[in-house]
Phi, psi and omega in degrees: 000233179274164182303321180233076188301322181296312179295321179298314179300317179294316180298315180293316185299323184263000189281129171263333182222158174222129177269117183245111182048043175086001180249128183278130176235148173269132180289137179249327181210134178226137174223126177283119179299138177221189184294343179265353180282130178259166189307321184265009174289135176287130177246345180208126169236137181214159181219152175223099185063237180275349182275126176239144181223147179223145175236138177266172176302320178298323179298321184266348178299128181087008178300143180256126178285122180260352182107157177053040177074015182252138181225145173251123179279162177302331179290347183099346178296144176248129178244137173230120183271132184231145178243150176287132178283140177249124179253128180253000000 
């Protein structure tokens, strides 16, 4: 799967937003890739206004963890997963 599957799974699981090549999107659907996930399964859907984007398992396969929830896909796209802060 990805180079650091555990970190990728954690980043995806907690993400409210994803920064894709510098553009902020709100996550609409997230699936942590596992051994049952096939190449054309959608693992991330996100939207920014009228713009919607989706990534398949194949798209994220081989992603390189850059740190701080940021990944570079084989396509060259950079994703950074962000969570909403909760203040108590």
